[in-house]
Backbone atoms as SQL, in Angstrom:
CREATE TABLE atoms (id INTEGER PRIMARY KEY, chain TEXT, resi INTEGER, resn TEXT, atom TEXT, x REAL, y REAL, z REAL);
INSERT INTO atoms VALUES
  (1, 'A', 1, 'MET', 'N', -20.667, 97.712, 48.311),
  (2, 'A', 1, 'MET', 'CA', -20.032, 96.945, 46.807),
  (3, 'A', 1, 'MET', 'C', -18.638, 97.384, 46.532),
  (4, 'A', 2, 'ARG', 'N', -18.012, 97.610, 47.678),
  (5, 'A', 2, 'ARG', 'CA', -16.359, 98.052, 47.382),
  (6, 'A', 2, 'ARG', 'C', -15.959, 97.561, 46.329),
  (7, 'A', 3, 'THR', 'N', -16.095, 96.278, 46.143),
  (8, 'A', 3, 'THR', 'CA', -15.422, 95.075, 45.444),
  (9, 'A', 3, 'THR', 'C', -15.698, 95.517, 43.588),
  (10, 'A', 4, 'ILE', 'N', -17.151, 96.331, 43.752),
  (11, 'A', 4, 'ILE', 'CA', -17.530, 96.469, 42.275),
  (12, 'A', 4, 'ILE', 'C', -17.023, 97.491, 42.163),
  (13, 'A', 5, 'ASN', 'N', -16.760, 98.650, 42.911),
  (14, 'A', 5, 'ASN', 'CA', -16.303, 99.839, 42.820),
  (15, 'A', 5, 'ASN', 'C', -15.582, 99.848, 41.504),
  (16, 'A', 6, 'PRO', 'N', -14.277, 98.912, 41.607),
  (17, 'A', 6, 'PRO', 'CA', -12.917, 99.153, 40.960),
  (18, 'A', 6, 'PRO', 'C', -13.542, 98.486, 39.806),
  (19, 'A', 7, 'LEU', 'N', -14.195, 97.419, 39.762),
  (20, 'A', 7, 'LEU', 'CA', -14.623, 97.009, 38.250),
  (21, 'A', 7, 'LEU', 'C', -15.369, 98.032, 37.646),
  (22, 'A', 8, 'LEU', 'N', -16.054, 98.729, 38.142),
  (23, 'A', 8, 'LEU', 'CA', -17.163, 99.621, 37.382),
  (24, 'A', 8, 'LEU', 'C', -16.392, 100.617, 36.873),
  (25, 'A', 9, 'ARG', 'N', -15.426, 100.983, 37.683),
  (26, 'A', 9, 'ARG', 'CA', -14.622, 101.959, 36.978),
  (27, 'A', 9, 'ARG', 'C', -13.869, 101.239, 36.017),
  (28, 'A', 10, 'PHE', 'N', -13.007, 100.353, 36.346),
  (29, 'A', 10, 'PHE', 'CA', -12.454, 100.142, 34.717),
  (30, 'A', 10, 'PHE', 'C', -13.055, 99.863, 33.518),
  (31, 'A', 11, 'HIS', 'N', -14.734, 99.446, 33.593),
  (32, 'A', 11, 'HIS', 'CA', -15.722, 99.143, 32.575),
  (33, 'A', 11, 'HIS', 'C', -15.840, 100.233, 31.790),
  (34, 'A', 12, 'ILE', 'N', -16.008, 101.727, 33.054),
  (35, 'A', 12, 'ILE', 'CA', -16.427, 102.703, 32.317),
  (36, 'A', 12, 'ILE', 'C', -15.223, 103.286, 31.373),
  (37, 'A', 13, 'LYS', 'N', -13.599, 103.171, 32.131),
  (38, 'A', 13, 'LYS', 'CA', -12.622, 103.474, 31.195),
  (39, 'A', 13, 'LYS', 'C', -12.364, 102.776, 29.817),
  (40, 'A', 14, 'VAL', 'N', -12.996, 101.685, 29.878),
  (41, 'A', 14, 'VAL', 'CA', -12.846, 100.629, 28.457),
  (42, 'A', 14, 'VAL', 'C', -13.984, 101.543, 27.304),
  (43, 'A', 15, 'LYS', 'N', -15.326, 101.452, 28.098),
  (44, 'A', 15, 'LYS', 'CA', -16.374, 102.117, 27.571),
  (45, 'A', 15, 'LYS', 'C', -15.749, 103.320, 26.815),
  (46, 'A', 16, 'TYR', 'N', -15.536, 104.080, 27.550),
  (47, 'A', 16, 'TYR', 'CA', -14.747, 105.709, 27.246),
  (48, 'A', 16, 'TYR', 'C', -13.740, 105.641, 26.790);
């Protein structure tokens, strides 16, 4: 899930 890694990081940035 290397493509989801960046997406997850972006989601966390928006959440926090």
